[in-house]
C-alpha positions, 0 to 999 in steps of 0.5 A: 390662325390656320394650322398646317401639318409639315413633313421634314427629316428629324436632322433637319428639324433639329437644326430648326429647334436649335435655331429656334432656341438660340433665338428664343423663339418658337419654331412655328415662328422661325419657320414664318419668318423664313417662309416671309423672307423667301417669298420676298426674295422669290418676288423681288427676283420675279420683279428684277426678270421681267423686263427680260421675261417680256423681252424673251417672250416678245422674241417668241410670238413677234 
C-alpha cells in the first residue's frame, strides 16, 4: 500500500482524530472511507447529470 503526505490545519486534524477515536478506527482508515464515500457521491452525481450535459453539448455543437 502506498503512503502519501497530506497537509491540513491542526484544528481540522484534531477533529479527524477525535472522530477516528470515537469510531475506534485509525486515522488512515477514516480518511480512506471518507474519500471512497466522496468518490461514490461524485460518480453518482456525474451519472445523473450526464443526460443534461449531453443535451447542452448538443445545443452548443448542433
